[in-house]
GUPA-597304 format. One record per residue (C-alpha): residue in three letters; x, z, y. Coordinates in steps of 0.25 Angstrom, whole numbers. Each point is the difference from the previous one (the first is absolute). Layout:
N
{node 'ALA', {X, Z, Y}}
...
***
This chain:
166
{node 'MET', {4, -49, -19}}
{node 'GLN', {-12, -9, 3}}
{node 'ASP', {-1, -3, -15}}
{node 'VAL', {-2, 14, -4}}
{node 'SER', {-8, 6, 12}}
{node 'GLU', {-11, -2, 10}}
{node 'ARG', {-2, 5, 14}}
{node 'VAL', {-8, 13, 3}}
{node 'ARG', {-5, 1, 14}}
{node 'GLY', {-12, 6, 8}}
{node 'ASN', {-8, 12, -3}}
{node 'ASP', {-15, 3, -2}}
{node 'GLY', {-2, 9, 13}}
{node 'ARG', {2, 13, -7}}
{node 'MET', {9, 8, 10}}
{node 'ASN', {0, 13, -8}}
{node 'LEU', {10, -4, -10}}
{node 'PRO', {15, 5, 1}}
{node 'THR', {9, -7, 9}}
{node 'LEU', {13, -3, -6}}
{node 'THR', {14, -5, 4}}
{node 'ILE', {12, -3, -8}}
{node 'SER', {13, 7, 0}}
{node 'ALA', {12, -7, -7}}
{node 'SER', {5, 13, -6}}
{node 'VAL', {-13, 6, -6}}
{node 'GLY', {-11, -11, 1}}
{node 'TRP', {-14, 2, 5}}
{node 'LEU', {-2, 11, 9}}
{node 'ASP', {-13, 5, 7}}
{node 'GLN', {2, -3, 15}}
{node 'LYS', {-5, 14, 3}}
{node 'ASN', {12, 6, -8}}
{node 'ARG', {10, -10, 5}}
{node 'PHE', {-4, 0, 15}}
{node 'SER', {-8, 14, 1}}
{node 'GLN', {-12, -9, 2}}
{node 'SER', {-6, -13, -3}}
{node 'ILE', {6, -10, 9}}
{node 'ALA', {-10, -11, -3}}
{node 'GLY', {-11, 5, 9}}
{node 'LYS', {-10, -11, 4}}
{node 'GLU', {9, -10, -7}}
{node 'LYS', {-4, 4, -13}}
{node 'LYS', {-10, -11, 0}}
{node 'ASN', {12, -9, 0}}
{node 'TYR', {6, 6, -12}}
{node 'THR', {0, -5, -14}}
{node 'LEU', {-8, 6, -11}}
{node 'LEU', {10, 2, -12}}
{node 'LYS', {-5, 4, -14}}
{node 'LYS', {8, 7, -11}}
{node 'GLY', {9, -9, -7}}
{node 'GLN', {2, -10, 12}}
{node 'LEU', {13, -1, 8}}
{node 'SER', {5, -1, 14}}
{node 'TYR', {13, -5, 5}}
{node 'ASN', {5, 7, 13}}
{node 'HIS', {9, -10, 7}}
{node 'GLY', {6, 11, 8}}
{node 'ASN', {15, 1, -2}}
{node 'SER', {7, 14, -2}}
{node 'LYS', {13, 5, -6}}
{node 'LEU', {-6, 1, -13}}
{node 'ALA', {-7, -13, 0}}
{node 'LYS', {7, -11, 8}}
{node 'TYR', {-11, -10, -3}}
{node 'GLY', {-12, 9, -1}}
{node 'THR', {-7, 6, -12}}
{node 'VAL', {-11, -2, -9}}
{node 'PHE', {-9, 12, -6}}
{node 'GLU', {-12, 0, -9}}
{node 'LEU', {-12, 9, 4}}
{node 'GLU', {0, 11, -11}}
{node 'GLY', {-4, 13, 6}}
{node 'TYR', {-13, -4, 6}}
{node 'GLU', {-12, -8, -5}}
{node 'GLU', {-1, -7, 14}}
{node 'ALA', {7, 1, 13}}
{node 'LEU', {1, -7, 13}}
{node 'VAL', {14, -6, 3}}
{node 'PRO', {6, -7, 12}}
{node 'ARG', {-4, -14, 1}}
{node 'VAL', {14, -3, 4}}
{node 'TYR', {4, 2, -15}}
{node 'HIS', {-1, -12, -9}}
{node 'SER', {-10, 6, -10}}
{node 'PHE', {-3, -7, -13}}
{node 'THR', {-5, 2, -15}}
{node 'VAL', {7, -6, -12}}
{node 'LYS', {-7, -10, -9}}
{node 'ASN', {-2, 3, -15}}
{node 'HIS', {14, -5, -5}}
{node 'ALA', {7, 10, 9}}
{node 'ASN', {1, 16, 0}}
{node 'SER', {-1, 6, 14}}
{node 'LYS', {10, 11, -3}}
{node 'PHE', {10, -10, -6}}
{node 'ILE', {-1, -8, 14}}
{node 'GLU', {2, 13, 8}}
{node 'LEU', {12, 4, -9}}
{node 'LEU', {6, -14, 1}}
{node 'PHE', {0, 1, 15}}
{node 'LYS', {7, 14, -1}}
{node 'THR', {11, -7, -8}}
{node 'LYS', {3, -8, 13}}
{node 'LEU', {0, -13, -9}}
{node 'PRO', {-10, -7, 10}}
{node 'ASP', {9, 4, 12}}
{node 'LYS', {8, -13, -1}}
{node 'GLU', {-13, -8, 1}}
{node 'LEU', {-5, 9, 11}}
{node 'ALA', {13, -2, 8}}
{node 'LYS', {-2, -15, 0}}
{node 'LEU', {-13, 3, 8}}
{node 'VAL', {6, 9, 11}}
{node 'SER', {4, -11, 11}}
{node 'SER', {3, 9, 11}}
{node 'GLY', {2, 14, -6}}
{node 'ALA', {-10, 12, 4}}
{node 'ARG', {-8, -1, 12}}
{node 'MET', {0, 12, 9}}
{node 'ASP', {-11, 7, -7}}
{node 'GLY', {8, 0, -13}}
{node 'LEU', {-9, -10, -7}}
{node 'LEU', {7, -11, -7}}
{node 'ASN', {-6, -14, 4}}
{node 'ILE', {-5, -3, -14}}
{node 'ASN', {-14, -5, 0}}
{node 'TYR', {-10, 1, -11}}
{node 'ASP', {1, -14, -5}}
{node 'SER', {15, 0, 0}}
{node 'PHE', {0, 13, -8}}
{node 'MET', {-10, -6, -10}}
{node 'ASN', {10, -12, -1}}
{node 'ILE', {12, 8, -5}}
{node 'ARG', {4, -3, -14}}
{node 'ILE', {0, 12, -10}}
{node 'ARG', {3, -1, -15}}
{node 'ILE', {-9, 9, -9}}
{node 'PRO', {0, 0, -15}}
{node 'GLN', {-13, -1, -8}}
{node 'ILE', {-11, 11, 3}}
{node 'LYS', {3, 8, -13}}
{node 'GLU', {15, 1, 5}}
{node 'GLN', {-4, 4, 14}}
{node 'ASN', {-9, 11, -5}}
{node 'LYS', {11, 6, -9}}
{node 'ILE', {11, -1, 11}}
{node 'ALA', {-9, 6, 10}}
{node 'GLN', {-4, 11, -9}}
{node 'LEU', {15, 3, -3}}
{node 'LEU', {4, 0, 14}}
{node 'GLN', {-11, 9, 5}}
{node 'LYS', {4, 10, -11}}
{node 'ASN', {14, -1, 5}}
{node 'ASP', {-5, 2, 15}}
{node 'ASP', {-9, 12, -5}}
{node 'LEU', {12, 6, -7}}
{node 'ILE', {9, -1, 12}}
{node 'VAL', {-10, 7, 9}}
{node 'HIS', {-2, 11, -10}}
{node 'HIS', {15, 3, 0}}
{node 'GLN', {1, -1, 15}}
{node 'ARG', {-11, 11, 1}}
{node 'HIS', {6, 9, -10}}
***
């Protein structure tokens, strides 16, 4: 991961941005919709400013994502996300949507499983720190191929969602 991405952290002090959380089943959710209010409160100053196209790894385990999940920020230009997420941006030779979809395939789970030394803590977060996450090995094709694969898989996802709604 470290060859294709760089860490994103901190914020510029603007507290009026949407405060988001990750749901393994649907991706980014506004905390107001998920918890009936923003749970960040005064802690917003400790949140990470994420920009459209950047990604976060939620290292919480769930039935859908035993080793956590990665989502690209798409529906917002900017948002504040919990600092506990490992947030990152991809370098020029990587496609952020491809990286998100790669994690959806569960292919990186084998690498992530090696990092979990004592299972989940009581709060449901896996003990995978940022540096360990960045050191997992992933295989990605050339950027042109990533772009084509991401486009195709996104079309398939959109088609599935369309059919589920009708």
